[in-house]
C-alpha positions in Angstrom: -16.4 44.0 -82.9 -13.2 42.8 -84.6 -11.1 44.2 -81.7 -13.2 42.3 -79.2 -12.8 39.0 -81.1 -9.0 39.6 -81.2 -8.8 40.3 -77.5 -10.9 37.2 -76.7 -8.9 34.9 -78.9 -5.6 36.2 -77.5 -6.8 35.8 -73.9 -7.8 32.2 -74.7 -4.2 31.6 -76.0 -2.5 33.3 -73.1 -4.5 31.3 -70.6 -3.7 28.0 -72.2 -6.9 27.2 -74.2 -4.9 27.5 -77.4 -7.0 25.0 -79.4 -10.0 27.3 -79.3 -7.8 30.3 -80.0 -6.1 28.5 -82.9 -9.3 28.3 -84.9 -10.2 31.9 -84.1 -6.8 33.4 -84.7 -6.4 31.6 -88.1 -9.6 33.3 -89.2 -8.6 36.7 -87.8 -5.1 36.7 -89.3 -6.7 36.6 -92.8 -8.5 39.8 -92.2 -6.0 41.5 -89.9 -2.2 41.4 -89.9 -2.2 42.7 -86.3 1.1 41.8 -84.6 -0.5 40.3 -81.5 -2.7 38.1 -83.7 0.3 36.9 -85.6 2.4 36.2 -82.5 -0.3 34.2 -80.6 -1.3 32.3 -83.8 2.4 31.3 -83.9 2.2 30.1 -80.3 -0.9 28.1 -81.0 0.6 26.5 -84.1 3.7 25.5 -82.1 1.6 24.1 -79.3 -0.9 22.0 -81.3 0.6 21.4 -84.7 4.2 21.4 -83.6 5.0 23.7 -86.6 7.9 25.5 -84.9 9.4 27.0 -88.0 6.2 28.7 -89.1 5.5 29.7 -85.5 8.9 31.4 -85.1 8.4 33.2 -88.4 5.0 34.6 -87.3 6.3 35.7 -83.9 9.5 37.3 -85.2 7.6 39.2 -87.9 5.2 40.4 -85.3 8.1 41.6 -83.2 9.5 43.4 -86.2 6.3 45.4 -86.4 5.9 46.2 -82.7 9.2 45.6 -80.8 8.0 47.5 -77.7 5.1 45.0 -76.9 6.1 42.6 -74.1 3.2 40.3 -75.0 4.9 39.4 -78.3 8.0 38.4 -76.4 5.9 36.1 -74.2 4.5 34.4 -77.2 7.9 33.9 -78.9 9.5 32.8 -75.6 6.8 30.1 -75.3 7.4 29.0 -78.9 11.1 28.7 -78.2 10.4 26.7 -75.0 8.1 24.3 -76.8 10.8 23.8 -79.5 13.3 22.9 -76.8 15.4 26.0 -77.3 15.8 27.0 -73.6 18.5 29.6 -74.0 16.6 31.5 -76.7 13.4 31.3 -74.6 15.2 32.8 -71.6 16.8 35.6 -73.5 13.5 36.4 -75.3 11.5 36.5 -72.1 14.1 38.7 -70.4 13.8 41.1 -73.3 10.1 41.1 -72.8 10.5 42.0 -69.1 12.6 45.0 -70.1 9.7 46.2 -72.4 7.1 46.0 -69.6 6.4 44.0 -66.5 4.1 41.2 -67.4 3.1 38.7 -64.7 2.9 35.9 -67.2 6.5 36.5 -68.3 7.6 36.4 -64.6 5.7 33.1 -64.1 7.2 31.6 -67.3 10.7 32.5 -66.2 10.0 31.1 -62.7 8.7 27.9 -64.2 11.9 27.5 -66.3 14.1 27.9 -63.3 17.6 29.2 -62.9 20.8 27.3 -63.6 23.2 26.8 -60.7 26.8 28.2 -60.9 29.4 25.8 -62.2 31.2 23.9 -59.5 34.6 25.1 -60.8 34.0 28.8 -61.8 37.4 29.1 -63.5 36.4 26.4 -66.0 33.8 26.8 -68.8 30.3 25.5 -67.9 30.6 22.9 -70.7 33.9 21.5 -69.4 33.6 17.8 -68.7 35.0 18.2 -65.2 32.3 20.8 -64.4 29.6 18.6 -65.8 30.7 15.5 -63.9 31.3 17.4 -60.7 27.9 19.0 -61.0 26.1 15.7 -61.5 27.9 14.2 -58.5 27.2 17.1 -56.2 23.6 17.1 -57.3 23.2 13.4 -56.7 24.8 13.8 -53.2 22.5 16.8 -52.6 25.5 19.0 -51.8 24.1 21.8 -54.1 
């Protein structure tokens, strides 16, 4: 019975109905320190309460317990994305893909998009010349 409640709550969170899942997962985390429960509770906290620090702690501790579970990387990647930490979200989601092919991870990476190569590859991406040239070429739709 408890395993069915866990799976139902996690499926709610994964599909986007995280407010319903938040209530259920908060109740479940008291009785079970299951890594998936902790990770998806973290995602729900980030999404609805904007409590990014607690969400990251929950997700990272869940990953410490079960580092081979790609579902946990998806939850942490979404938390990073909600927190505006794009680079960490991308690296986390890519690590999750290495653990196992998950269609939701692929969709999340696709939604985030890919960065274009710098205009001047011999310069650093953050170089002002690259930034300005990138803006100009994007505005002129040359890239």
